[in-house]
C-alpha positions as CSV (number, residue, x, y, z in Angstrom):
1,M,28.1,-133.8,151.3
2,R,25.3,-135.4,153.3
3,P,25.4,-139.3,153.6
4,K,22.7,-140.9,151.3
5,A,19.8,-142.2,153.4
6,A,19.3,-145.9,153.7
7,P,15.9,-147.0,151.7
8,L,13.2,-148.1,154.1
9,V,12.6,-151.7,153.9
10,R,9.0,-153.1,153.8
11,T,8.3,-153.5,157.5
12,E,9.6,-150.2,158.2
13,L,6.8,-148.9,155.6
14,Y,4.0,-151.3,156.7
15,G,4.8,-152.6,160.1
16,D,3.2,-155.7,161.0
17,G,0.6,-155.1,158.3
18,E,3.2,-156.0,155.2
19,P,1.7,-156.9,152.3
20,A,1.6,-160.5,151.8
21,I,3.0,-162.0,148.7
22,D,-0.5,-162.6,147.2
23,D,-1.6,-159.0,148.4
24,P,-4.7,-158.1,146.3
25,A,-3.5,-154.6,145.1
26,E,0.0,-155.8,144.0
27,L,-1.9,-158.8,142.1
28,F,-4.3,-156.4,140.5
29,H,-1.4,-153.9,139.4
30,E,0.3,-156.7,137.9
31,A,-2.7,-158.5,136.2
32,S,-3.5,-154.9,134.6
33,K,-0.3,-154.6,132.9
34,L,0.0,-154.5,129.2
35,Q,2.7,-157.2,128.0
36,P,3.9,-157.9,124.6
37,A,3.7,-161.5,125.1
38,L,-0.2,-161.1,126.0
39,V,-0.9,-158.6,123.4
40,H,-3.1,-160.8,121.3
41,R,-5.1,-161.9,124.2
42,Q,-5.1,-158.5,125.6
43,A,-6.6,-157.2,122.6
44,A,-9.6,-159.4,122.6
45,G,-12.1,-156.7,123.2
46,L,-10.8,-154.3,120.6
47,A,-11.4,-157.1,118.0
48,R,-14.9,-158.0,119.3
49,L,-15.7,-154.1,119.2
50,A,-14.4,-154.0,115.7
51,A,-16.5,-157.0,114.7
52,S,-19.9,-156.1,116.5
53,S,-22.0,-153.0,115.3
54,D,-24.4,-153.3,118.4
55,L,-21.3,-152.9,120.7
56,Q,-20.0,-150.0,118.8
57,T,-23.5,-148.5,119.1
58,A,-23.8,-149.0,122.7
59,A,-20.1,-147.9,123.2
60,A,-21.0,-144.4,121.4
61,R,-24.0,-144.1,123.8
62,A,-22.5,-143.7,127.7
63,V,-25.8,-142.4,128.8
64,R,-28.2,-144.0,131.2
65,R,-31.2,-141.9,130.7
66,N,-34.8,-142.8,131.7
67,P,-37.8,-140.7,130.4
68,E,-39.9,-142.0,133.2
69,R,-38.0,-140.1,135.8
70,T,-38.4,-136.5,136.4
71,S,-35.5,-134.4,135.1
72,Y,-34.7,-131.0,135.9
73,A,-33.0,-128.7,133.2
74,L,-29.9,-126.8,134.5
75,P,-29.1,-123.2,133.8
76,Q,-26.2,-122.6,131.4
77,P,-22.7,-122.4,133.3
78,L,-21.4,-119.2,134.7
79,P,-18.4,-117.6,133.2
80,C,-15.3,-118.3,135.5
81,A,-13.4,-114.9,135.3
82,L,-10.4,-116.9,137.0
83,S,-7.5,-117.7,134.9
84,L,-6.3,-121.3,134.9
85,S,-2.9,-120.5,136.5
86,D,-4.8,-118.4,139.1
87,A,-6.9,-121.5,139.8
88,L,-4.4,-123.7,139.9
89,D,-2.5,-121.6,142.7
90,Q,-5.8,-121.1,144.8
91,R,-7.2,-124.6,144.7
92,A,-6.9,-126.0,148.2
93,T,-9.2,-128.8,149.8
94,R,-11.6,-127.0,152.1
95,R,-13.5,-128.3,155.1
96,N,-15.1,-125.4,156.5
97,F,-18.8,-125.0,154.9
98,A,-21.0,-122.4,155.8
99,A,-24.3,-124.2,155.9
100,R,-25.7,-122.1,153.3
101,P,-27.3,-123.2,149.9
102,L,-25.4,-123.6,146.7
103,G,-27.1,-121.8,143.8
104,V,-28.4,-123.8,141.0
105,A,-26.3,-121.9,138.6
106,V,-23.2,-122.6,140.5
107,L,-24.0,-126.4,140.5
108,A,-24.6,-126.4,136.7
109,T,-21.1,-125.0,136.5
110,L,-19.5,-127.5,138.6
111,L,-21.1,-130.4,136.8
112,D,-20.5,-129.0,133.1
113,A,-17.1,-129.0,134.7
114,A,-16.9,-132.3,135.9
115,Y,-18.3,-134.2,132.7
116,G,-20.1,-131.9,130.6
117,V,-20.2,-132.3,126.7
118,R,-18.2,-130.5,124.0
119,G,-19.2,-130.8,120.4
120,S,-21.3,-133.7,119.6
121,T,-20.0,-136.3,122.3
122,R,-16.8,-135.4,123.6
123,R,-16.7,-134.7,127.3
124,T,-14.4,-132.3,129.4
125,V,-12.1,-135.1,130.3
126,P,-10.1,-137.6,128.6
127,S,-11.4,-141.2,128.5
128,G,-9.8,-144.3,127.2
129,G,-11.4,-145.2,124.1
130,A,-13.9,-142.3,124.4
131,L,-16.2,-144.8,126.7
132,Y,-17.0,-142.6,129.3
133,P,-17.6,-145.1,132.0
134,L,-18.6,-142.9,134.6
135,E,-21.8,-141.8,136.1
136,V,-21.8,-138.3,137.9
137,L,-24.7,-138.6,140.8
138,V,-25.4,-135.5,143.0
139,A,-26.5,-136.4,146.7
140,V,-28.4,-132.9,147.5
141,R,-28.4,-131.4,150.9
142,D,-29.4,-127.7,150.2
143,V,-29.1,-126.5,146.7
144,D,-31.4,-123.7,145.5
145,E,-34.4,-125.3,143.0
146,V,-33.2,-128.9,143.6
147,P,-34.9,-130.9,145.8
148,R,-33.0,-133.0,148.5
149,G,-32.0,-136.7,147.1
150,V,-29.8,-138.3,144.9
151,H,-30.0,-137.1,141.1
152,R,-27.9,-138.2,138.0
153,Y,-26.3,-135.8,135.9
154,D,-27.3,-135.9,132.3
155,A,-24.2,-134.5,130.7
156,G,-26.0,-134.7,127.1
157,L,-29.2,-132.9,128.4
158,H,-27.3,-131.0,131.0
159,A,-30.0,-131.8,133.2
160,L,-30.5,-133.6,136.6
161,E,-32.4,-136.7,136.7
162,E,-34.0,-137.8,139.9
163,Q,-32.9,-141.2,141.3
164,A,-34.2,-141.3,144.8
165,L,-35.8,-138.3,146.9
166,D,-35.2,-140.0,150.2
167,D,-32.6,-137.5,152.0
168,P,-29.3,-139.2,151.7
169,W,-27.3,-137.0,153.9
170,A,-27.5,-139.1,157.3
171,A,-26.5,-142.0,155.2
172,L,-23.6,-140.3,153.8
173,E,-22.5,-138.9,157.1
174,Q,-22.4,-142.6,158.6
175,A,-20.6,-143.9,155.9
176,C,-17.7,-141.3,156.7
177,P,-14.9,-142.8,159.0
178,F,-14.1,-139.4,160.4
179,P,-17.2,-137.6,161.9
180,G,-18.1,-133.9,160.7
181,L,-16.5,-133.8,157.4
182,L,-19.9,-133.0,155.9
183,A,-21.0,-130.6,158.2
184,G,-22.4,-127.5,156.5
185,A,-21.8,-128.7,152.9
186,A,-24.6,-128.4,150.4
187,C,-23.9,-131.3,148.1
188,A,-21.7,-134.3,146.9
189,F,-20.7,-135.7,143.8
190,L,-20.3,-139.3,143.8
191,L,-18.5,-140.3,141.1
192,L,-20.1,-144.0,140.0
193,A,-17.8,-146.3,137.6
194,V,-19.7,-148.7,135.4
195,F,-17.1,-150.9,134.8
196,G,-18.3,-153.2,131.9
197,R,-18.3,-149.8,129.8
198,T,-14.4,-149.9,129.7
199,R,-13.6,-153.6,130.7
200,F,-15.5,-155.2,127.8
201,K,-12.6,-153.6,125.3
202,Y,-9.6,-153.2,128.0
203,G,-9.8,-155.9,130.3
204,Q,-8.4,-155.4,133.7
205,R,-6.7,-152.6,132.1
206,G,-10.0,-150.8,131.8
207,Y,-10.6,-150.8,135.7
208,R,-7.5,-148.6,135.8
209,F,-8.9,-146.4,133.1
210,A,-11.9,-145.9,135.1
211,L,-10.0,-144.9,138.1
212,L,-7.7,-142.7,136.1
213,E,-10.8,-141.0,134.6
214,A,-12.5,-140.4,138.2
215,G,-9.3,-138.2,139.0
216,H,-9.5,-136.4,135.7
217,V,-13.4,-135.3,136.9
218,A,-12.2,-134.5,140.6
219,Q,-9.5,-132.1,139.2
220,N,-11.7,-130.2,137.0
221,V,-14.4,-129.9,139.6
222,V,-12.1,-128.5,142.4
223,L,-10.2,-126.0,139.8
224,A,-14.0,-125.1,138.9
225,A,-14.7,-124.7,142.6
226,A,-11.5,-122.4,143.2
227,A,-12.8,-120.2,140.4
228,L,-16.4,-120.0,141.9
229,D,-14.9,-119.5,145.4
230,V,-16.9,-122.8,146.4
231,A,-15.3,-125.3,149.0
232,A,-14.5,-128.7,147.9
233,L,-13.4,-131.5,149.7
234,P,-12.3,-134.5,147.5
235,L,-13.4,-137.9,149.5
236,G,-11.4,-140.8,148.9
237,G,-11.8,-142.4,152.5
238,Y,-15.6,-143.9,153.0
239,Y,-17.4,-147.0,153.8
240,D,-17.7,-148.2,150.1
241,A,-20.8,-150.4,150.6
242,Q,-22.6,-147.6,152.4
243,V,-21.9,-145.0,149.6
244,D,-22.7,-147.5,147.2
245,A,-26.0,-148.2,148.7
246,V,-26.7,-144.3,148.4
247,A,-25.9,-144.4,144.6
248,G,-28.1,-147.6,144.0
249,A,-25.0,-149.5,143.4
250,D,-24.2,-153.4,143.5
251,G,-20.6,-152.8,144.4
252,V,-19.3,-155.4,141.8
253,E,-20.3,-154.5,138.3
254,E,-20.6,-150.6,139.4
255,S,-18.9,-148.6,142.5
256,V,-18.7,-145.3,143.6
257,V,-14.7,-144.7,143.2
258,Y,-14.6,-141.2,144.5
259,A,-16.9,-138.3,145.9
260,L,-16.4,-134.8,146.2
261,V,-18.1,-132.8,149.0
262,L,-19.1,-129.1,147.8
263,G,-20.6,-126.2,149.6
264,A,-20.6,-122.5,150.2
265,A,-17.1,-121.2,151.5
266,A,-17.2,-120.4,155.2
């Protein structure tokens, strides 16, 4: 029998950068735990929601629609012939993009898989309290029939709403610590968390829920990308303030928590 390996101590894992006693990540994880002794305080948001019809109306309408902005109707999603089992087998992070335009129908299919509406209000991902705290922004570089710029996916209308028509690509490339990650890609999905949509009800735990939901969205996108033979690169390492600036976010009340770079497969 092989001898049992000794557990690594924290200094071996982290070196000189060992987390301090007041490490922010550990403090947040502790602060966002549910505890029986604090259940009444932690459930205060649920009580406010139950007592306020205005909050109930706002919570049921997780949409940021501006009729004054130009909106582009998207085509219906393409049928995906690949089975779920095959999509899981073929899903892989792909960094080599072909520098070709992405078809607008392909984009529509990826967005519908990401956060599309099913039934009257249900989306394609689970969401704590069905509050849907995310906005899916699309930074477009080269997509057929969609101008360069940043667009918001309106899931209820299955449409893109213009946010900014300045070319976002140079700013996104500068926001990546590793050069070349976006080379040849057609667009990037920026998953913007609007924290108040979930924190008003769930407090610190709501921040966790927003991060979990972003992971659900990303997995839907990469599976749909596998089915469509689209190269997909999930991107979690970027300079936050620069990406938030592209998204028009303040970085406090709302912030981009995940991104996916997409393009034709090389």
